[in-house]
Phi, psi and omega in degrees: 000135180256143173276183185294341179269001179088009180260139177290133179299136180092352180250148179295142180294144178272124182297139178290138180276131180257095183292321185290325185280310187251331185086134182302314182293321180296319179299317181290329184293343180286345182257135179300129182285121179294161177293153177294147177299151182302135177062026183263001180298132182295140177227095181295131184213169182238153169279164177297328178293319179294319178295319180297318181298319180293321182276354181059046175230177179277159177298319176301327178296316178297319179297326176294317177303320180292314180298323181280354179083008180283332180229120182280141180216168174228167181247142175284167176304335179275000177090012181268140180283136176227146181242120178298139183302318181296324177292321179296320178297318178297318178299315181296320179295318180299325185257014175054044175257159178302139180293155179281137180305136180299123181290154178293163177304145182297138178289143179275140175229127176253118180262121184236111180199145180268004176259110183305324182294323179293316179300314181299318180295317181291319178297318179298317180296314183287326180299321183264009179287141183298342180284343177066058182292151169267118192246137170229160179227158174212153184253358175201173185294322179297313179298325179297315180296324177295314179298324182293344177292325182254338180242113175264084186289157172285331185221139174243117173264112198233122175286144182282318186250110180217159176289164176071298180212120186275173185295327179299315182291325176298315178303313182298319178299314183293323183280345178283336187249129179304328183296336184237005183295334184280348180293125178280144185235120173255104181281145175229145182203149174270002183237093184306330184293341180263003178305313179300324179294322179292321176295319179296330180284344177134357178294144179276335178200159180226133174244148181259136175286150358292140186283140176254127184299327180292329177289321176297315179300322181298326182269337188305301185299316182298316184282318182293319183280343184284134174235357177249153181303137177237162179285121180299146177219153181260000000 
């Protein structure tokens, strides 16, 4: 049950953030920045199809180059070949082909969940994604708000039910302030019945646990690339 101020009865009130007085980034800077999650460094990479399109050859030709050792590649946990952008640029220079357009800076993704297994699965998936995301993690809503002070991610993957401060309240905080209203929110929950409440709080989409990677992939591009309001969907 929420009181008239939007706080759940029996829970401590969340202090209002004063952007004009302290600044969102200054407030976050007072807290020691945790280490990055393991293996979360972004690695921009290409699929064999993207490399083939740039070189104007067929995808099997690129795969042949990889098998022959002419072009170095690595495999994702799902077994798909990926080519690091820097390796592809070196290959193009050696063979006097046009350089690959410099990719934009990696989009930031903040994964917020109190279940370590879920966080580990999402970090592993995003780390090996060809888009090369910059990834941070948090285990509750308070830590998420602190991280958001220094990392303005394009996407927040947010669990609905967490200790200290739940996902619903985090959504309301972000949508109340112009500085964070553009952050896209992919809500996740093990309780399908609270999906509508999470959408009403400001999530752009909601997925139900256990999470399916293909469903996450379906929302990634739309949410990360979107900068204009979209119709929320469950």
